[in-house]
Each structure stands twice: as structure tokens, then as C-alpha cells.
N, C-alpha and C positions, 0 to 999 in steps of 0.2 A: 859329229860336229854340231848337229842340231841341238844337242843337250850340253854343249860347252858352257862353262861358267862365264865366258867373255861374250858380251852381247854382239860385238862386231863380227865374231866368228859365226855365231848363230845366224845373223843376218846374211852373211856371205854364203853360208850353206843353203839358206832358204832360196837365194837367188840362183844358186847352182841347181837346186831341185826343180825350180820353175823352168830353167833353161833346158834341163834334161827331159822334162815332161814335154816341152814344146818340140824338141828335136825328135823325141820318140813318136810323137803324133805325126810328124812329117815323113818318118822313115817308111819306105815301101817294102823293105825286105827284113828278114830276121837279122838282128845284129849278131855278128860274130865276136865272141869275147876274146879280147887281146889283153893279157895282163899288162898293166902300165909299168913303165920303167921306174925303178925306185931311186929316189934321191938320197943317197947315203950320207950326204953332207947336211941333211935337214937338221934344224935346231928345234923344230916344233913338229908335232904330228901332222899339222895341217900342210906342211911343206914336203911330206914324204913322196907325194905324187905331183908331177908337173901338170897342173890342172889345165893349162892352156893347150897342151898337146894330147890330152886324154879324151877319148870319146865318152861322153857322159851318158848314163842311163839312169832312169828314175829308181830310187830305192824301193824294192818290193814291200818293205815293212810299212811304208807310208802310202801305199796304193789306195787304201780306203779313205784317206783324208783328202779333203778339198784344199785348194791353194789358200783359201781364206782361213781354214782351220790351222794349217801349218803356219801361216803368217802370225796368227794370234798366239799360237803356242811358242813361237820363237821369241816373241816380245816378253813373255814371262818365261821362267825356267821350266821347260817341259820335263815332266817326270815320267819316263817310261817305266812300266812295270818290269821287274827283273824276270828274265827268262834265261834258261841255260843255252849256251852257244854250242855245247858239246852234246849233240844228240846221238842216238844210237848209230845212225847212219854215218855221222862224222867219225865216231870211234871205229866203226868197221873199215872205213876208208883209210884211216891212219894205220890200222893193223895190216891192211892189205899192202899199203905202200912200204911199210917197214919190212914185211915179208919179201916183197919184190926186191928191195934194195939189198937184202941178205943173199938172195938166190941168183940175181942176174947182174951182169956187168954191162954198162951202157944204157943210156936213157931210152933208146928205141926198144931194147929188150924188156926193160922194166915197164915201159908204157904199154907194150903189147901184152905182157902178162896181166897188167892191171885191167886193160880193156877187155881181154878175153874172160877174165874172172868175173868182172862186173856183168858182162853180157850173158855169160852162162848162168849166173845167179838170177837174172831176170827172166830167163826162158820159162815158159809155162808148159813144160812137157808133161803130157798126160797120156797114160796108157789107154789105148782104145778099148771100148767095152768088150769087143769080141775076143781080145787077147787076154783079158783078165782071167785068172784061174787056170791058165794053161801051165 
């Protein structure tokens, strides 16, 4: 929304970013992510989420910018550089979820498979030096 063609949408998003930053600074615990409910009757992408009932968090992409810089950039049309949203990690997760949906029935079974697979790929299992070469 911060790069929308409509100035009032950019201004609205700027205010939401400021509010999210303020709320994040007051938060004393780690925020638990809850996916927002989707408004399937939305006529514009800005209406897909019910903003009044959603817990806001500041966008990580804008973390290095000050409020003044964001304000200035919203007044003019901010031109972010293009970068791919489909990284290797995203592609691997899509592949994993697809594989789970083909193998398992039920969301709990699929979720368990996905979590187990991701955790096992993160493990840094190393063979102890004294057992190498046996």
C-alpha cells in the first residue's frame, strides 16, 4: 500500500505503519502471529483485511527507515527496487507442503509432517571425532 498510485492510500498506510511501530515498542512479549480473517467481499485489495480487528506489526522491509523518511517517501511515489518474492526457501516450503498434501490426510497430519521435516533439516548433527573412520 505504501507504493499505491493513490495518495490517500499511501497516507493511510503510513499512519498504520506509525501505529504498528508504536504498538510494537509498547509490547512486552513476543507477538504470536495469527493470520487475519479474509474479507472475500472486498472490492479493493486494501479491504481484504479488516484493519480494525487485526493486530498490527511493523513491516520488516521498512525497519531501517525512520518515520520521517517514510513520510517523505509516501508524499512522492516511492519506487522500491524490484526483488524476487520467490526465494529458494519459499520454493522449498511450497514443495514440502505439496508433498505433504499428497501423502497425508488431515491438517494435523500434514502439519506434523511439515514441522518434522523442517526441524530435521535444521539439525546440525555431526559425527563425533572419535567415531569417524570406524
